[in-house]
N, C-alpha and C positions, 0 to 999 in steps of 0.2 A: 238410902231413901227408897220407899216403896214406889212401885210403878204406878203411874197415873191411870185413870180410866181409859184415856186415849191410848196410852202405851199398851195397856192390856189388850185392847182391840187390835191395834196395829200389829203387834208382835204375837198374836194368838197362835200362829203356826209354829213359832219358835218355842213358845211357852209349854207346848205339849210334848216337845222333844225332851227325852230324859237327859240328853247331853247339854241342854240349854236351860230350860225352866226359868223361873224368876231370878234366881241367883246369877245365871249366865247372862241374862238380858241386862241385868244391872252392871255386870262387868263390861259389856259392850258399851253401855251408856257412859261409863267412866273412862273408856279407852280413848287414846289420842293416836291417830295414824297420819303419817305424812306420805302423800303420794308425790313422787318425783315425776312430773310430766302429766299433762291433761290431754294426752293424745290417744293413740291407738290402744295402748295398754292401760293408761290411766283412766280411760273412759269406763270400761266395765268394772275396774277395781272400785272407782269412786261411786259409781251407780249402785253397786251391790252393797258396799260398806255403808253408804247412806241409808239404803233401804233396810239394812239389817239393824240400824240404830246405833252405829258407832258414834260416840258423843261428839268428838272433834275430828274433823277432817282438814288437814292442811294440804294445799295444792301449790306446787311450785312449777311455774311455767312462765316464760317471758314472751312467748310467741303470740301471734294473732291468728284467727281462724281464716283458713284459705279454702277455696273451693275443692282443691285436691285432697283436703283432710276428710271431707264428709263421707267418703267411701268406707271409712273405718272408725273415725273418731265420733262415736255416737253420743257423746256429751253435747255436741254442737249441731246446729241446724243451719239451713240456708239463710234465715234472717240474721244469723250471727256473723256473717262474713265481715271480716275487718275488725271484729271486736277482739280484745284480749281474751285468750282462752280461759284464763282463770275467772274472768267475769262471766263469760258464757256458761262455764261449768258451774259456778256458784249458783246462778239463777236456775239451772236445770236441777241441781241437787236440792235446792230449797223447795222446788215444786214437788219433788219426790218425798222429801221428809223435812218439813220446816223446823223440826226439833233438833236437827243436827247442826252444830256450829261449824260453818265452813270458813276457814281462814285462808285467805289468798295471799300468795307471795309472788308477785309479778317481778321476778328477778331471774337473771341467768344463774343457774346453779354453778358455783365456783369455789375455788379453794378459800377465797376470802370470806364466804358466808356459809359454807356447808355445815360447819360445826354449830353455828348459832341457829341455823334452820332446824337441824335434826335434834338438838339437845332436849327440847321440851316435848318430844313425842316418844311413844312407847315402841312403835314399830315403824320401819321405813319400807315402803313398797317402791321398788325400782321400776319405773315405767319410762326410763330414758331411752333415747334412740341413737346414742353415740358413745364411743369408747371413753372419751374424756369424762363425761358425766358418770358413766358406769363404774370406772375405777375410782373416781372421786367418792361416789356414794359408798362403795365397798370400804374404802380406807376410813372414811369418816365414821361409818357404823362400827368398824372394828375398834377404832380409838375411843368411841363413846360407849362401847358395849351395847349396841342396839341391834336387834334382829333386822336382817336385810332380806326381804322377800323378792327374789330375783325372777325376771322374765325377759325374754328376748324373742324376736321374730325375724324371719327372712323368707320371702317368697311364700311357699306353702308350708314352711316348717317353723317350729317354735321350741323353746325349752324353758324350764322353770326349776327353781330350787329354793331352799331356805338356808341362807348363810348366817351362822351365828357362832363364831369361835368361842365366845364367852360361855356358850352352852355346850361346848364340845364338838360343834360342827365345823366343817371347813369354811373358808371364805372364798370369794370369787378369785382372788389371786392364787389360792391353792390349786384352782383349776386352770387358770390362765395367768401365770406370773406377770407377764408383760403384754401390752397391747400389740397387735400386728402393726407393721409399718404402714404409713399413709398410702392409701390406694390398694393395699393388699386384698381388701374385702370391700365390695360395694355396699353402700347404704341402701335402705329401703327405697329412697328416692331414686337411686340409680338402678336397683335390681327389681323393684316392685314387691308387693305383698298382697296376698288375697285378704280382703277386708275383714273377713270373719276370723282369720287366724289370730290376730291380737285379741279379738274378743274371747276366743277359747283360752289363750294363755292368761289373759287378764282375769278370767273367771277362776282359773286355778290359783292365781296369786291371791284373789279375794278369799277363796276357801282356806288357803294356808294362813292368811292373816286372822280370819275368824277363829280357826282352830287354836291358834296360838293364844289369842285373847281369852278364849274359853278354857284353855288348858285341857283340851280334849283331842282324842284321835292320835294318829301317827302322822307326823309331818314329813316334809321332804328334806329334813336335815340329814346330811350325808348321802343324799341321792340327787341325781340330775335326771329329770324327766324330759325325754325327747319326744316330740310330736311331729309326725309326718301326716299332714292333713290331706295331701293329695291321694294317699293310699290308706288313710285312716289307720295308722299304726302308731303304737306307743311303745317306747323302749326306755328302760331305766338303767342308769349307770351308777355304780357305787362310788362314792367320793370319800377320800380320807384327808385329814388335815396334813399339810405338808410341813414337816419340822423346819424346813428351810424357807418357808414362805416369808417374803420380805416385810409383811405387815403383821401377820399373826403367828409367825414361827417362833422357834426357841430363842433366836437372836435377831429380832426384827431390825431392819435397817430403815424402815419408813416410820418415823416418829412424829412427823407433822405432814400436813396435807400439801400435795403438789399436783399440778395438772399435767396429764400426759398430752402429747400433741394430738389435736383432733384428727380422727381417721380420715375425714373427707376433706381436710384442708390441703390445698395444693402445696407441695414441697416448696420451700423458699431457699434463697441463697443464690450465689453466682451461677451455678449450673442450671438451676431451674429458670432463672431470669433469662439466661442466654438461649434457652430452648422455647421461649414463648414469644408470641406476637399478640397484638391487640385485636379487638373486633373491628377497629378502623382499618387495620392492615388486611383483615380478611375481606372486608367490604371492597377495598381497593382491588384486591386480587380477583374478586368476582366481577367487578365492573370493568376491568381492563385486561382482557385476555392476552394482549400483547406482552404483558409482564411474564407470561409463561409459568404462572403459579396455579397449581391445582389444589382446590379445597376438598378435603376428604372428611366425610362424616363417619366416625368410627363407632357411633351408637348402634344399638341392635335394631333389627327390623321392626319390632313392636313399637319402638320409640319413633321410628320414621313415620309410622301410621298416625302418631299423635301430632307431631310437628316436624317440619323440615325446611331447609333453606334451598331455594332454587339454585341450580348450577353446581351443586356439590356432587362429588363422586361418593357413592354409598359403598363402604367397605367396613363391616363391623369388626370390632376388636377381636371377637371370638373367632372370626374367619381369617384374620390377618396372616397367620402362619401358612395356611393353605393357599392364599391368594396373593402373597407378597410378590410373586412373579409378574403380577399385573402392573406393578409400579417400577419406575425407572430410577435407579440409584443416582443418576446424574440430574434428575429434574428437581424442582422445588415443590414441596408440598406443605400446605397448612392443614393441620389435623384438628378437628373439633369434636367434642362430645357434648354431654349435657352441661357440665360445669367446669371442665378443664382438668379433671383428675385422670380419666382413662386416656385422654389424648396425650398427656405427658407420658403415661406408660407406653403408649404406642410409639411415641418419639424415641424413647430410650431403647425400645426393642429394635426399631429400625436402624438407629445409629450403630448398634452393636453389629449390624449386618451390612455396614458400609454406606448407608444413606447419609449424605453430608448436608443436605439442604432440607431438613424437616423441622417444622416448628409446631408447637401446640398453641391453639387459640385460647387465650386467657378468658375464663368465664364461660366459654362454650355458648350453646344456643340460648341459655338463660340470659346471658349478658346481651346477646344479639337481639333477643325479643324485647328486652328492657330498653335498648337504645334505638332500634330501627323497626321492630315489628311487634307492636303491642297487641296485635290481633292474634299472634301465635299462642296456642294453649300452653300453660305451664303445667308441669307434672312432677 
């Protein structure tokens, strides 16, 4: 179908590009793209794909807009606080381009729904922020032979690639066969991220998506682009398909979807349970000095500047090896961090060095704020 008068005006700068023209714009109008996540990466991806005239945009996100999101998630604004992200995103995208069909999926992306969500789309853009969803997206795309436009960010750094084993390119598991153990790498909520970095990586993902839909240019297939925004350096790594890859290799062992353990989930089981105390226990320790329990905040100094609990000893996890001599192996310590992940790491490290009375505070300062200090900023 020919472009309408409105489309001819809206996409005029596309139409004069030899690589796009009328034929290319019609391809974009017929395209169906699924964005996993309407957050830091999903925001620039969805904004630019909608502006470019991609016909159907699917958005998968079960979260609501939080004040801490607005530093980077530019699909949303202050009036959207508390709203489901997919609804806020839909309204923003409709203002940009009312001709784009925005399909909202307010669900947690899981092994139970991943195949059904992805099946009806031409391309999947991975804007997830955790390893559970990232491996799930990869495996589902491989099983359904869908391109997976990958992006990830951390502090001042980011990376992007185009995974498509059915087109001869590697998949995410060719690069990282298995996820790291819980707590081995902090999330953006724990480590922070400069707000513009997901904007930069998301724009690269949007470009890769548009080039694929247009059938133009050289993609990131077989390449991993690394971005160091702090020093503004770009580096490229060549990737190859792994014949032993568990999902796209010569003898795949993953033939159906399964979820890996969430990276930021606190380890469970008897050992973890025995190493933890509740925020009620921490409150009692702070209120009753005669108990002889010292509460230690193992977060980093930048986090203390945002929120802290009075009466705690400040000893960041990063400085623990150099300052462990300040602690007495015979005393009792309750360690807390933001959510309970790093404090468990600290407990394990201290127990290996002879500390017998160390416990991690389950839920960390987030649980404390929820129960006792609603005025404390969340981050």
